[in-house]
Phi, psi and omega in degrees: 000327179295324179301316180298318180294325176292319178296315180298318180297316182296322178295322178291318179299312180297316178300315177301315180290327176285328174297318183289340178291344182268010184276002189294325182262012183267161174293167179295323179287325177294319180299316181297318179296316177296317181294317179298318178298317181295315177293319178296321182295320179294315185293318180294323175295318182292313185290334184253006179074029177088013182288151181293320179298318183291324179294314180292318179298316179298321178298316181296311182297318180295318179294320177295318178294316180298322179293318183286330181290326183285350182292000000 
């Protein structure tokens, strides 16, 4: 089970990093939202042991925070 959690976590990290590479043409607020969502997804995955609900919840919360901070 631990191996599956590590694989899931690594997949989330790689996806977040590749997604952030697409931020070059975005507005400052869009970049902040994407970075917040990526960081939230990683945080949610770590805090919940790699559960999908924790990862998605973290991404949502991080995206909202990133969006509001950029205003």
